[in-house]
mmCIF file of the N, C-alpha and C atoms, coordinates in Angstrom:
data_MODEL
# 
_entry.id   MODEL 
# 
loop_
_atom_site.group_PDB 
_atom_site.id 
_atom_site.type_symbol 
_atom_site.label_atom_id 
_atom_site.label_alt_id 
_atom_site.label_comp_id 
_atom_site.label_asym_id 
_atom_site.label_entity_id 
_atom_site.label_seq_id 
_atom_site.pdbx_PDB_ins_code 
_atom_site.Cartn_x 
_atom_site.Cartn_y 
_atom_site.Cartn_z 
_atom_site.occupancy 
_atom_site.B_iso_or_equiv 
_atom_site.pdbx_formal_charge 
_atom_site.auth_seq_id 
_atom_site.auth_comp_id 
_atom_site.auth_asym_id 
_atom_site.auth_atom_id 
_atom_site.pdbx_PDB_model_num 
ATOM 1   N N  . MET A 1 1  ? 0.860  -1.253 0.019  1.00 0.00 ? 1  MET A N  1 
ATOM 2   C CA . MET A 1 1  ? -0.011 -0.012 -0.039 1.00 0.00 ? 1  MET A CA 1 
ATOM 3   C C  . MET A 1 1  ? 1.073  1.145  -0.007 1.00 0.00 ? 1  MET A C  1 
ATOM 4   N N  . PRO A 1 2  ? 0.621  1.952  -0.868 1.00 0.00 ? 2  PRO A N  1 
ATOM 5   C CA . PRO A 1 2  ? 1.618  3.159  -0.868 1.00 0.00 ? 2  PRO A CA 1 
ATOM 6   C C  . PRO A 1 2  ? 1.562  4.204  0.158  1.00 0.00 ? 2  PRO A C  1 
ATOM 7   N N  . ARG A 1 3  ? 2.269  5.228  0.465  1.00 0.00 ? 3  ARG A N  1 
ATOM 8   C CA . ARG A 1 3  ? 2.264  6.039  1.499  1.00 0.00 ? 3  ARG A CA 1 
ATOM 9   C C  . ARG A 1 3  ? 1.441  7.247  1.044  1.00 0.00 ? 3  ARG A C  1 
ATOM 10  N N  . ILE A 1 4  ? 0.988  8.094  2.075  1.00 0.00 ? 4  ILE A N  1 
ATOM 11  C CA . ILE A 1 4  ? 0.271  9.313  1.918  1.00 0.00 ? 4  ILE A CA 1 
ATOM 12  C C  . ILE A 1 4  ? 0.944  10.357 2.796  1.00 0.00 ? 4  ILE A C  1 
ATOM 13  N N  . ILE A 1 5  ? 0.637  11.419 2.503  1.00 0.00 ? 5  ILE A N  1 
ATOM 14  C CA . ILE A 1 5  ? 1.189  12.650 3.127  1.00 0.00 ? 5  ILE A CA 1 
ATOM 15  C C  . ILE A 1 5  ? 0.098  13.380 3.740  1.00 0.00 ? 5  ILE A C  1 
ATOM 16  N N  . ASN A 1 6  ? 0.037  13.752 5.042  1.00 0.00 ? 6  ASN A N  1 
ATOM 17  C CA . ASN A 1 6  ? -1.002 14.515 5.708  1.00 0.00 ? 6  ASN A CA 1 
ATOM 18  C C  . ASN A 1 6  ? -0.813 15.984 5.562  1.00 0.00 ? 6  ASN A C  1 
ATOM 19  N N  . PRO A 1 7  ? -1.590 16.603 4.692  1.00 0.00 ? 7  PRO A N  1 
ATOM 20  C CA . PRO A 1 7  ? -1.282 18.160 4.430  1.00 0.00 ? 7  PRO A CA 1 
ATOM 21  C C  . PRO A 1 7  ? -1.491 18.897 5.608  1.00 0.00 ? 7  PRO A C  1 
ATOM 22  N N  . GLU A 1 8  ? -1.931 18.469 6.674  1.00 0.00 ? 8  GLU A N  1 
ATOM 23  C CA . GLU A 1 8  ? -2.044 19.365 7.893  1.00 0.00 ? 8  GLU A CA 1 
ATOM 24  C C  . GLU A 1 8  ? -0.639 19.290 8.565  1.00 0.00 ? 8  GLU A C  1 
ATOM 25  N N  . LEU A 1 9  ? 0.040  18.276 8.460  1.00 0.00 ? 9  LEU A N  1 
ATOM 26  C CA . LEU A 1 9  ? 1.358  18.186 9.277  1.00 0.00 ? 9  LEU A CA 1 
ATOM 27  C C  . LEU A 1 9  ? 2.565  18.489 8.284  1.00 0.00 ? 9  LEU A C  1 
ATOM 28  N N  . CYS A 1 10 ? 2.354  18.382 6.925  1.00 0.00 ? 10 CYS A N  1 
ATOM 29  C CA . CYS A 1 10 ? 3.485  18.659 6.042  1.00 0.00 ? 10 CYS A CA 1 
ATOM 30  C C  . CYS A 1 10 ? 3.824  20.155 6.036  1.00 0.00 ? 10 CYS A C  1 
ATOM 31  N N  . VAL A 1 11 ? 5.121  20.523 6.318  1.00 0.00 ? 11 VAL A N  1 
ATOM 32  C CA . VAL A 1 11 ? 5.599  21.923 6.220  1.00 0.00 ? 11 VAL A CA 1 
ATOM 33  C C  . VAL A 1 11 ? 6.439  22.078 4.968  1.00 0.00 ? 11 VAL A C  1 
ATOM 34  N N  . ALA A 1 12 ? 6.136  21.238 3.937  1.00 0.00 ? 12 ALA A N  1 
ATOM 35  C CA . ALA A 1 12 ? 6.650  21.536 2.569  1.00 0.00 ? 12 ALA A CA 1 
ATOM 36  C C  . ALA A 1 12 ? 8.186  21.639 2.608  1.00 0.00 ? 12 ALA A C  1 
ATOM 37  N N  . CYS A 1 13 ? 8.858  20.886 3.405  1.00 0.00 ? 13 CYS A N  1 
ATOM 38  C CA . CYS A 1 13 ? 10.370 21.082 3.491  1.00 0.00 ? 13 CYS A CA 1 
ATOM 39  C C  . CYS A 1 13 ? 11.137 20.322 2.330  1.00 0.00 ? 13 CYS A C  1 
ATOM 40  N N  . GLY A 1 14 ? 10.499 19.420 1.750  1.00 0.00 ? 14 GLY A N  1 
ATOM 41  C CA . GLY A 1 14 ? 11.076 18.690 0.728  1.00 0.00 ? 14 GLY A CA 1 
ATOM 42  C C  . GLY A 1 14 ? 11.960 17.475 0.970  1.00 0.00 ? 14 GLY A C  1 
ATOM 43  N N  . SER A 1 15 ? 12.246 17.236 2.373  1.00 0.00 ? 15 SER A N  1 
ATOM 44  C CA . SER A 1 15 ? 13.063 16.151 2.693  1.00 0.00 ? 15 SER A CA 1 
ATOM 45  C C  . SER A 1 15 ? 12.497 14.811 2.019  1.00 0.00 ? 15 SER A C  1 
ATOM 46  N N  . CYS A 1 16 ? 11.271 14.541 2.066  1.00 0.00 ? 16 CYS A N  1 
ATOM 47  C CA . CYS A 1 16 ? 10.745 13.171 1.624  1.00 0.00 ? 16 CYS A CA 1 
ATOM 48  C C  . CYS A 1 16 ? 11.110 13.194 -0.018 1.00 0.00 ? 16 CYS A C  1 
ATOM 49  N N  . ALA A 1 17 ? 10.932 14.215 -0.688 1.00 0.00 ? 17 ALA A N  1 
ATOM 50  C CA . ALA A 1 17 ? 11.158 14.096 -2.187 1.00 0.00 ? 17 ALA A CA 1 
ATOM 51  C C  . ALA A 1 17 ? 12.678 13.826 -2.576 1.00 0.00 ? 17 ALA A C  1 
ATOM 52  N N  . ASP A 1 18 ? 13.492 14.491 -1.704 1.00 0.00 ? 18 ASP A N  1 
ATOM 53  C CA . ASP A 1 18 ? 14.915 14.211 -1.903 1.00 0.00 ? 18 ASP A CA 1 
ATOM 54  C C  . ASP A 1 18 ? 15.207 12.609 -1.862 1.00 0.00 ? 18 ASP A C  1 
ATOM 55  N N  . VAL A 1 19 ? 14.660 11.873 -0.999 1.00 0.00 ? 19 VAL A N  1 
ATOM 56  C CA . VAL A 1 19 ? 15.035 10.478 -0.744 1.00 0.00 ? 19 VAL A CA 1 
ATOM 57  C C  . VAL A 1 19 ? 14.217 9.523  -1.671 1.00 0.00 ? 19 VAL A C  1 
ATOM 58  N N  . CYS A 1 20 ? 13.211 9.961  -2.255 1.00 0.00 ? 20 CYS A N  1 
ATOM 59  C CA . CYS A 1 20 ? 12.467 8.983  -3.126 1.00 0.00 ? 20 CYS A CA 1 
ATOM 60  C C  . CYS A 1 20 ? 13.140 8.305  -4.199 1.00 0.00 ? 20 CYS A C  1 
ATOM 61  N N  . PRO A 1 21 ? 13.317 6.996  -4.217 1.00 0.00 ? 21 PRO A N  1 
ATOM 62  C CA . PRO A 1 21 ? 14.150 6.425  -5.266 1.00 0.00 ? 21 PRO A CA 1 
ATOM 63  C C  . PRO A 1 21 ? 13.328 6.542  -6.684 1.00 0.00 ? 21 PRO A C  1 
ATOM 64  N N  . VAL A 1 22 ? 11.994 6.749  -6.775 1.00 0.00 ? 22 VAL A N  1 
ATOM 65  C CA . VAL A 1 22 ? 11.186 6.618  -7.974 1.00 0.00 ? 22 VAL A CA 1 
ATOM 66  C C  . VAL A 1 22 ? 10.744 7.905  -8.312 1.00 0.00 ? 22 VAL A C  1 
ATOM 67  N N  . SER A 1 23 ? 11.013 9.039  -7.520 1.00 0.00 ? 23 SER A N  1 
ATOM 68  C CA . SER A 1 23 ? 10.452 10.271 -7.891 1.00 0.00 ? 23 SER A CA 1 
ATOM 69  C C  . SER A 1 23 ? 9.049  10.451 -7.794 1.00 0.00 ? 23 SER A C  1 
ATOM 70  N N  . ALA A 1 24 ? 8.324  9.738  -6.914 1.00 0.00 ? 24 ALA A N  1 
ATOM 71  C CA . ALA A 1 24 ? 6.984  9.714  -6.816 1.00 0.00 ? 24 ALA A CA 1 
ATOM 72  C C  . ALA A 1 24 ? 6.266  11.011 -5.917 1.00 0.00 ? 24 ALA A C  1 
ATOM 73  N N  . ILE A 1 25 ? 7.280  11.733 -5.514 1.00 0.00 ? 25 ILE A N  1 
ATOM 74  C CA . ILE A 1 25 ? 6.772  12.782 -4.496 1.00 0.00 ? 25 ILE A CA 1 
ATOM 75  C C  . ILE A 1 25 ? 7.136  14.095 -5.163 1.00 0.00 ? 25 ILE A C  1 
ATOM 76  N N  . SER A 1 26 ? 6.117  14.953 -5.098 1.00 0.00 ? 26 SER A N  1 
ATOM 77  C CA . SER A 1 26 ? 6.237  16.394 -5.709 1.00 0.00 ? 26 SER A CA 1 
ATOM 78  C C  . SER A 1 26 ? 5.546  17.379 -4.851 1.00 0.00 ? 26 SER A C  1 
ATOM 79  N N  . ALA A 1 27 ? 5.912  18.551 -5.152 1.00 0.00 ? 27 ALA A N  1 
ATOM 80  C CA . ALA A 1 27 ? 5.353  19.717 -4.366 1.00 0.00 ? 27 ALA A CA 1 
ATOM 81  C C  . ALA A 1 27 ? 3.909  19.993 -4.863 1.00 0.00 ? 27 ALA A C  1 
ATOM 82  N N  . GLY A 1 28 ? 3.017  20.082 -3.874 1.00 0.00 ? 28 GLY A N  1 
ATOM 83  C CA . GLY A 1 28 ? 1.743  20.573 -4.339 1.00 0.00 ? 28 GLY A CA 1 
ATOM 84  C C  . GLY A 1 28 ? 1.481  21.990 -3.900 1.00 0.00 ? 28 GLY A C  1 
ATOM 85  N N  . ASP A 1 29 ? 0.389  22.464 -3.894 1.00 0.00 ? 29 ASP A N  1 
ATOM 86  C CA . ASP A 1 29 ? -0.114 23.803 -3.572 1.00 0.00 ? 29 ASP A CA 1 
ATOM 87  C C  . ASP A 1 29 ? 0.425  24.218 -2.043 1.00 0.00 ? 29 ASP A C  1 
ATOM 88  N N  . ALA A 1 30 ? 0.180  23.510 -1.203 1.00 0.00 ? 30 ALA A N  1 
ATOM 89  C CA . ALA A 1 30 ? 0.444  23.838 0.270  1.00 0.00 ? 30 ALA A CA 1 
ATOM 90  C C  . ALA A 1 30 ? 1.301  22.808 0.857  1.00 0.00 ? 30 ALA A C  1 
ATOM 91  N N  . ALA A 1 31 ? 1.275  21.679 0.254  1.00 0.00 ? 31 ALA A N  1 
ATOM 92  C CA . ALA A 1 31 ? 2.131  20.583 0.892  1.00 0.00 ? 31 ALA A CA 1 
ATOM 93  C C  . ALA A 1 31 ? 2.632  19.478 -0.406 1.00 0.00 ? 31 ALA A C  1 
ATOM 94  N N  . TYR A 1 32 ? 3.521  18.579 0.128  1.00 0.00 ? 32 TYR A N  1 
ATOM 95  C CA . TYR A 1 32 ? 3.922  17.676 -0.924 1.00 0.00 ? 32 TYR A CA 1 
ATOM 96  C C  . TYR A 1 32 ? 3.046  16.560 -1.228 1.00 0.00 ? 32 TYR A C  1 
ATOM 97  N N  . GLN A 1 33 ? 2.932  15.962 -2.231 1.00 0.00 ? 33 GLN A N  1 
ATOM 98  C CA . GLN A 1 33 ? 2.148  14.794 -2.500 1.00 0.00 ? 33 GLN A CA 1 
ATOM 99  C C  . GLN A 1 33 ? 2.686  13.553 -2.985 1.00 0.00 ? 33 GLN A C  1 
ATOM 100 N N  . ILE A 1 34 ? 2.236  12.398 -2.705 1.00 0.00 ? 34 ILE A N  1 
ATOM 101 C CA . ILE A 1 34 ? 2.854  11.183 -3.097 1.00 0.00 ? 34 ILE A CA 1 
ATOM 102 C C  . ILE A 1 34 ? 1.786  10.693 -4.344 1.00 0.00 ? 34 ILE A C  1 
ATOM 103 N N  . ASN A 1 35 ? 2.387  10.407 -5.464 1.00 0.00 ? 35 ASN A N  1 
ATOM 104 C CA . ASN A 1 35 ? 1.690  9.790  -6.619 1.00 0.00 ? 35 ASN A CA 1 
ATOM 105 C C  . ASN A 1 35 ? 1.521  8.172  -6.276 1.00 0.00 ? 35 ASN A C  1 
ATOM 106 N N  . ALA A 1 36 ? 0.586  7.713  -5.956 1.00 0.00 ? 36 ALA A N  1 
ATOM 107 C CA . ALA A 1 36 ? 0.167  6.503  -5.499 1.00 0.00 ? 36 ALA A CA 1 
ATOM 108 C C  . ALA A 1 36 ? 0.410  5.348  -6.799 1.00 0.00 ? 36 ALA A C  1 
ATOM 109 N N  . ASP A 1 37 ? 0.469  5.886  -7.890 1.00 0.00 ? 37 ASP A N  1 
ATOM 110 C CA . ASP A 1 37 ? 0.784  4.979  -8.958 1.00 0.00 ? 37 ASP A CA 1 
ATOM 111 C C  . ASP A 1 37 ? 2.121  4.722  -9.317 1.00 0.00 ? 37 ASP A C  1 
ATOM 112 N N  . GLU A 1 38 ? 2.814  5.707  -8.829 1.00 0.00 ? 38 GLU A N  1 
ATOM 113 C CA . GLU A 1 38 ? 4.383  5.550  -8.820 1.00 0.00 ? 38 GLU A CA 1 
ATOM 114 C C  . GLU A 1 38 ? 5.149  5.020  -7.726 1.00 0.00 ? 38 GLU A C  1 
ATOM 115 N N  . CYS A 1 39 ? 4.524  5.291  -6.499 1.00 0.00 ? 39 CYS A N  1 
ATOM 116 C CA . CYS A 1 39 ? 5.092  4.878  -5.235 1.00 0.00 ? 39 CYS A CA 1 
ATOM 117 C C  . CYS A 1 39 ? 5.395  3.356  -5.070 1.00 0.00 ? 39 CYS A C  1 
ATOM 118 N N  . ILE A 1 40 ? 6.573  2.999  -4.798 1.00 0.00 ? 40 ILE A N  1 
ATOM 119 C CA . ILE A 1 40 ? 6.950  1.581  -4.626 1.00 0.00 ? 40 ILE A CA 1 
ATOM 120 C C  . ILE A 1 40 ? 6.878  1.071  -3.154 1.00 0.00 ? 40 ILE A C  1 
ATOM 121 N N  . ASP A 1 41 ? 6.224  2.000  -2.288 1.00 0.00 ? 41 ASP A N  1 
ATOM 122 C CA . ASP A 1 41 ? 6.233  1.713  -0.956 1.00 0.00 ? 41 ASP A CA 1 
ATOM 123 C C  . ASP A 1 41 ? 7.464  1.255  -0.212 1.00 0.00 ? 41 ASP A C  1 
ATOM 124 N N  . CYS A 1 42 ? 8.579  1.721  -0.394 1.00 0.00 ? 42 CYS A N  1 
ATOM 125 C CA . CYS A 1 42 ? 9.653  1.517  0.130  1.00 0.00 ? 42 CYS A CA 1 
ATOM 126 C C  . CYS A 1 42 ? 9.871  2.047  1.618  1.00 0.00 ? 42 CYS A C  1 
ATOM 127 N N  . GLY A 1 43 ? 9.307  3.247  1.830  1.00 0.00 ? 43 GLY A N  1 
ATOM 128 C CA . GLY A 1 43 ? 9.341  3.701  3.255  1.00 0.00 ? 43 GLY A CA 1 
ATOM 129 C C  . GLY A 1 43 ? 10.378 4.695  3.562  1.00 0.00 ? 43 GLY A C  1 
ATOM 130 N N  . ALA A 1 44 ? 11.104 5.014  2.424  1.00 0.00 ? 44 ALA A N  1 
ATOM 131 C CA . ALA A 1 44 ? 12.336 5.854  2.631  1.00 0.00 ? 44 ALA A CA 1 
ATOM 132 C C  . ALA A 1 44 ? 11.890 7.184  3.047  1.00 0.00 ? 44 ALA A C  1 
ATOM 133 N N  . CYS A 1 45 ? 10.777 7.716  2.410  1.00 0.00 ? 45 CYS A N  1 
ATOM 134 C CA . CYS A 1 45 ? 10.352 9.215  2.719  1.00 0.00 ? 45 CYS A CA 1 
ATOM 135 C C  . CYS A 1 45 ? 9.806  9.236  4.235  1.00 0.00 ? 45 CYS A C  1 
ATOM 136 N N  . GLU A 1 46 ? 9.178  8.098  4.673  1.00 0.00 ? 46 GLU A N  1 
ATOM 137 C CA . GLU A 1 46 ? 8.601  8.212  5.977  1.00 0.00 ? 46 GLU A CA 1 
ATOM 138 C C  . GLU A 1 46 ? 9.750  8.450  7.134  1.00 0.00 ? 46 GLU A C  1 
ATOM 139 N N  . GLY A 1 47 ? 10.819 7.906  7.150  1.00 0.00 ? 47 GLY A N  1 
ATOM 140 C CA . GLY A 1 47 ? 11.879 8.209  8.012  1.00 0.00 ? 47 GLY A CA 1 
ATOM 141 C C  . GLY A 1 47 ? 12.420 9.616  7.914  1.00 0.00 ? 47 GLY A C  1 
ATOM 142 N N  . THR A 1 48 ? 12.418 10.375 6.827  1.00 0.00 ? 48 THR A N  1 
ATOM 143 C CA . THR A 1 48 ? 12.909 11.570 6.832  1.00 0.00 ? 48 THR A CA 1 
ATOM 144 C C  . THR A 1 48 ? 12.023 12.611 7.192  1.00 0.00 ? 48 THR A C  1 
ATOM 145 N N  . CYS A 1 49 ? 10.753 12.584 7.236  1.00 0.00 ? 49 CYS A N  1 
ATOM 146 C CA . CYS A 1 49 ? 9.849  13.568 7.477  1.00 0.00 ? 49 CYS A CA 1 
ATOM 147 C C  . CYS A 1 49 ? 9.965  14.103 8.826  1.00 0.00 ? 49 CYS A C  1 
ATOM 148 N N  . PRO A 1 50 ? 10.352 15.469 9.175  1.00 0.00 ? 50 PRO A N  1 
ATOM 149 C CA . PRO A 1 50 ? 10.589 15.781 10.574 1.00 0.00 ? 50 PRO A CA 1 
ATOM 150 C C  . PRO A 1 50 ? 9.084  16.053 11.360 1.00 0.00 ? 50 PRO A C  1 
ATOM 151 N N  . ASN A 1 51 ? 8.211  15.914 10.624 1.00 0.00 ? 51 ASN A N  1 
ATOM 152 C CA . ASN A 1 51 ? 6.830  16.087 11.438 1.00 0.00 ? 51 ASN A CA 1 
ATOM 153 C C  . ASN A 1 51 ? 5.964  14.849 11.565 1.00 0.00 ? 51 ASN A C  1 
ATOM 154 N N  . GLY A 1 52 ? 6.501  13.906 10.964 1.00 0.00 ? 52 GLY A N  1 
ATOM 155 C CA . GLY A 1 52 ? 5.664  12.624 10.959 1.00 0.00 ? 52 GLY A CA 1 
ATOM 156 C C  . GLY A 1 52 ? 4.466  12.608 10.138 1.00 0.00 ? 52 GLY A C  1 
ATOM 157 N N  . ALA A 1 53 ? 4.613  13.411 8.896  1.00 0.00 ? 53 ALA A N  1 
ATOM 158 C CA . ALA A 1 53 ? 3.381  13.610 7.955  1.00 0.00 ? 53 ALA A CA 1 
ATOM 159 C C  . ALA A 1 53 ? 3.090  12.545 7.037  1.00 0.00 ? 53 ALA A C  1 
ATOM 160 N N  . ILE A 1 54 ? 3.957  11.571 7.012  1.00 0.00 ? 54 ILE A N  1 
ATOM 161 C CA . ILE A 1 54 ? 3.887  10.325 6.062  1.00 0.00 ? 54 ILE A CA 1 
ATOM 162 C C  . ILE A 1 54 ? 3.573  9.167  6.750  1.00 0.00 ? 54 ILE A C  1 
ATOM 163 N N  . SER A 1 55 ? 2.417  8.427  6.205  1.00 0.00 ? 55 SER A N  1 
ATOM 164 C CA . SER A 1 55 ? 2.181  7.162  6.745  1.00 0.00 ? 55 SER A CA 1 
ATOM 165 C C  . SER A 1 55 ? 1.578  6.274  5.711  1.00 0.00 ? 55 SER A C  1 
ATOM 166 N N  . GLU A 1 56 ? 1.314  5.039  5.964  1.00 0.00 ? 56 GLU A N  1 
ATOM 167 C CA . GLU A 1 56 ? 0.615  4.151  5.191  1.00 0.00 ? 56 GLU A CA 1 
ATOM 168 C C  . GLU A 1 56 ? -0.753 4.593  4.836  1.00 0.00 ? 56 GLU A C  1 
ATOM 169 N N  . ALA A 1 57 ? -1.356 4.379  3.626  1.00 0.00 ? 57 ALA A N  1 
ATOM 170 C CA . ALA A 1 57 ? -2.621 4.810  3.081  1.00 0.00 ? 57 ALA A CA 1 
ATOM 171 C C  . ALA A 1 57 ? -3.550 4.060  3.573  1.00 0.00 ? 57 ALA A C  1 
# 
């Protein structure tokens, strides 16, 4: 199951996008977003988020 980003917790720092091996994370209007079709569910992004905004869908 791909990861999701809680927009209420995301501070748009970009640390998650920097570690995504398949570039499934991009900047949205107010927060980053994960493309569920591209996400390989590796979990690399979850550990880098300083606010814990990323979790399993």
